[in-house]
N, C-alpha and C positions, 0 to 999 in steps of 0.2 A: 384305519386308512385315512390319510389326510385329504380333506376336500380342497379344491382349488382356492376357495375363499380363505381357508386356514393357511395355505401356502402364501397367499398374498399378505395376510396379516403378519405372518412371521417375517416375510421379506421386508415389509414396511418397518418393522422393528429393527432389522439388520441395517437398513438404510439410515434410520434415525441414529443408531449408534455409530454408523460410519461417518455421518456429518458431524457428530459430536467429537469423534476421535480426530477429525481434521483440525479442530481447534487446538489440540495438543501437538499435532505433527507439523503444522505450518511453520512455527518458529524453529523447528528442529531438523526435519529431514525431508528433502525433496523426494527421495525414493519412497519413503513411507507415505507421503502425499499421493504418489502415483498408485500405490497398492490400494489405499483407502478409497481413492476416487473410482477405481475399477469396481471394487466391492459395492460401493454406494450406488453407482450408476446401474449396475446389474440388478441389485436388489430393488431399486426404485422402479426400474422397468417392469420387473416381475410383479411388483406390488400394484401396478396400474396407476402409479402416481400422476402420470401425464394426463389422466382423465380430469384431474382437478384444475389444470391450467386455464381453461376458458373461464371458469368461475373466478379464479384468483385474479386473472387479468382484468376482468370486469370490475372487481372490487377495488383493485389497486393497480392502476396502469403503470406505476413506476417499475413494476416487475419487468416490464418490456423494454425499459430504457437501455440497459446494457446489452441485451440480445439485439436490440435495434441498432446499436452502435456496431456490433459485430457484423450485422447485415450490410451496413454502410461500408465497413472496411472490406467485406467480401466483394462488394460491387467494384471496389478498386482493383480487383484482380482481373477485371475485364480487359485491361491494357497494361503494358509495362515493358521494361527493358530486359527482362529475363524470361526464360521459358515458363509456360503456364503451369506446369507441374511444380516448379520451384515456387511460384507465387502461391499456389494452394498450400504447399508445405509451410510456407512462411505464415500464412493465415492461421495455421494451427497455434501459433504463439499467442493468439488472442482468444483461444477457446474458453478461457476463464470467464469471459463476458457472457457465455451461455449458461453458466451454472446457476444463476438465480432461478431459472426455470425449474430446476430440481431442488435447490436449497430452500426456497421460500415455502413450498408445500411441506417440506419436512420440518422446518422451523415453526410452523403454525402450532405445533404441540408445545405448550409452555415448558414441559419437562425437558424436551430436547433443547430449547433455548437456554434453560438454566444450566443444564449439563455442559452445553457448548461453552458458555462463559466460564464455568468452573475449569473446563479443560484448558482453555486459552490462558486463564489466570494462573493455573498451576504451572503450565509450560513456561510462561514468561517469568513467574516467580523463581522457578528453577534456573532459568537462563540468567536472571539477575544475580542470584546467589553465586553461581559459578563465575560470572563476570567480576563481581566484587572480590571473590577469592583469587582470581587471576591477578587483579590489580594490586592486591595486598601481598601476593606471594603465598597465600595459604593453599592455593590450588596450583600445582606445578604445571608447566607447559607440557602438553602431550600432543601426539599426532592427530587425535580426534577433535582437538580444539583449534579454532581458527587463529586466535590471538595469543597475546602474552601480556606481561605487566605494562608494556608501553602502549598497548592498544587492545583492551580487554574484550575483544569479540569472542563469542562462544561457538555457536553452531553455524552462524552465517557470517559472511564478510561484512566489513564495517558499515557500508551504506545500508544494507538490509537490516543488520542488527539494530542500528540506531533508529531506523524507521519503525521497526517492530516495537522497540522499547519506548519510543516517544508515544506511540498509540497506547501501549500498555499503561504508561503513566496516566494518560487521560482516562482509560477504563477504570483503573484503580481509584482515581479521584472521584469519578462519577458515582461509583458504587459506594464509596466510603461515606459520602455526604447523605446517602439514603439509608444507611444502617443506623438503627437505634441502640443496638448493643455497643457499649463504649469500647470494649476491647476489640471488637470487629472493626469499628470505625477507625480506631487508632492504628490497628494492624494494617488495614488497607491504606490508610494515610501514609504510614511508614513505607509501605511498598511503593506508593506513588512518589514519595520523596527520594527513595533509593533509585528508582528508575530515572528521575530527573538528574540526579548526581551522575549516574552511569552515562547518560547521553551527553551531558555537557563536559564532564571531567575525566572520564575513563576511556571513552571510545572516540575515534577520530572522524566518525561519519558526519560531515557537515550538513547533508540533506536532512538527517534526523534532527539535528540541532535547529535548523530553520523550521521544520515541521512542529517541533515541540514548542518553540517560541510562539508560533501562531496559535497553537492549541491552548497555551497558558492564557493568552489574551482572550481567546474565545471563551474559555471556561470561566474566567473572571467576569466577563460581560454577561454570560448567561446566568451566573449566580447573583450578581449585584448590579446589573445594568451599567449605566455610564460610569458610575464610581468603580465598578469592577473592571471596566475597560482600562481605566487609568491605573488601577492597582495592578492589573495583569501586565501592562506595558512596563510599569516601574519594576515589577518582579523580574521581568526578562532582562532589563538593563542591569539590575543588580546581579542576576545570575551570570551574565556575560562578564561583568567586571570582576566578580568574585572568582569565577572559573579561571579567568586570565591570571589573577593574582596567586591562586593556590595550586592550580593544576598544570604541571609541566606538559601534559598531553595536550590540553587545550591551548596553552600558550604557544607551543611549537607549531601546532596546526594553524593557528591564526597568523603567526609570523610567516609561515610558509605561504599561506593564502595571499597575504599582502605582497610578498616578494614576487609570487607568480603573476599577480595582477600587474605589478609594475613592469616586469619583464615582458609581459604580453603586449604592452604598449609600444615596444620598440622591436620585438622579434618579428621577422617575416614569417617564420614557421616555428610553431611551438614544439619543444622536445617532448618525448613520451613521458618524461618524469614530471611534467607540469600539467596537473589535472585541470587547474583553472585556465592556464594558457590554451590547452587543447580545446576545452569547452568554448572559450571565446572565439577561437579560430573556427571550430565546427559551426557555431551559431552564425557567424558572419558568412561563411560559405554556403550554409543551408539557406539563409535569407536570399542570397543571390540565386540559388537554385529555384527557390519558390518564385522569385521575380520572373524567371524564364518560363515557368509552368504554373501560373497563378490560379487557373480555373479547375483543371482536372488532375493536376499533379503528374507525377511520373508513374503512378500505379503502385498498388500495395506490394511490398516486397522489393521494390526496385530502387530504394534510396541508395543503397551501397553502390550499385552499378552507376547510377546517375552522378553520385558524388565523385566516384573515380574518374568519370568522363569529364567532369567540370573542373576538378582540381588537378592540374598537370605537374605541379612541382614534385619532383621525385623524392624529396625529403619530407614531404607532408604525410602525416598519419591519416589514413583513410578509414573512418569508422564504419561499423555496421549500421549505426544509427547515431543521431546527433546529441544524444543524452539530453533531450528535451522533447517530451511527448507532443507538445503543441506544434513545434517546428517539424517534427517527423510526420505528424498527421497532415500538416499543410503541404509538406513536400510531396507526400504520396497521394493525397486525395484532393489537393487544392485548398485554398484559403477557406472555402466553405466547410471543408471537413474539420478544420481546427475550430471554426466558429461553432459547429454542431457539438464538438467535444466539450467546449466550454459551456454550451447550453445544457448539456446533460449534467455536468457538475453543478451548474447554477440551479437548475430545476430541482435536483435532488436535495441541495442544501436549503434553498429558499422555502420549500414547502414545510419541511420539518421545523425550520426556524420560526415560522409563523403559526405553529399549531402546538397545542398542549399534548405533546406526544410521549412524555415520560422518559424513562431511562433509554429506551431503544431509539427514540427520536434524537436524543443527545448523541448516542453512539453513531447514528446515521450522519449527523453533522460532523462529528469528529473524524470519521473515516473518509468522508468526502473532502473535507478540508485537508487532511493528511495527503490524500492522493493528488488533489489539485495543486498543492504547494510542491509536493515531491516531483510532479511532472514538469516543473519548471527547470529541474536540474538533472532529470533522468527520464528515460523512456519507460516508465514504470508499467504500462499496460503490456509491454513485451516480457517483463520479468515474471517468472513463475510465482515466486513467493508473494511479492507485492500484489500481483494481479489476483491471485487466489484469495489472499487476505481481504482484498477489497470486495470481491464477490461474496465471500463467506460472511463478513460482518454486515455488509449492506443487506444481504438476504435475511439475516437474523433481525436486523432493525426493521425492515419492511414487514416482516411477519409479526413482530411484537409491538409495533408502535400503538400507543393509546392504551396499553395495558397498565395495570398498577403493580406489576411485579417489581420487587426490590431485590430479589435473590435471597 
């Protein structure tokens, strides 16, 4: 007969495998994410993992930053333009911010961290191979794939695909330089290069291209200092020029971007087909909304209703959010909310940048930079895949910083 202690031990193992499996599922399936989260949460509760939280919080206060941000957003539900029940349901979109409370204790086990990185690497390697196959015609277009040869997305739509692939390129490169076995180093380096090609030349997601550009500069600076900073910037310029010269996908996307920007200067209302024009219109109108409610905002979940009330042109597209996390936070919580969001990103990045935190410290920098840049063009904390990836990677990094693990 099993004792309660044995039950808790087995539940802890199940929770550990659950958080590992999330590394594989996040790039592939939202439905599988949900199943794994339910299993992981239930097993973690049974294991008594919450008893570790006070000790972990004392040892590393960064564990509380994302949950603290969730509390701040939750306070924003105290007022608003929609019923309270709707505000609470909207708040659930931010529940990924709470997961470090569970993930960090689970990732304290070095084996769980290593398996998690393997799971993410295998998932992104598979995604990369299928994407390359789509682009070259070796993999036929099917109903379970998002893209085709003109936009080789796989399991996710183009924005999410390129954000995931940009971060995967960073992960592959970081691990590659730490490997001493040559075939492993070159193999990971080849995966990193393939991911770069995929982001810039095969998929149309501009947010991922912006994120990868910044990550390349960051990676160069971290490896070689000021010289690496200039080398990284030069590499980005070369990549952009080369991609424009050889990739019809990149060339058409850039030409479309320029055309939409030019049209946005003269259009009163942007058409739905103009993603750049819509963003510029939404940003402008959201700034006006913030100016009317600068201190406490319109309340968590009330942006869409406030925007509809502010913009009266019947032809205008009224978004659920402005596709900019900083503007969304400022509109709903006031300017101080957006400042605090920036402070969370800045604090997470600054500390690891000025410490000898090893591989996991670099991963922390990478995921924070990816989210901070991505939030300029999308409301990423509302998006399931990006929000869960942020919480998952950050938790792994916080649990593993300072260790000498190379994988």
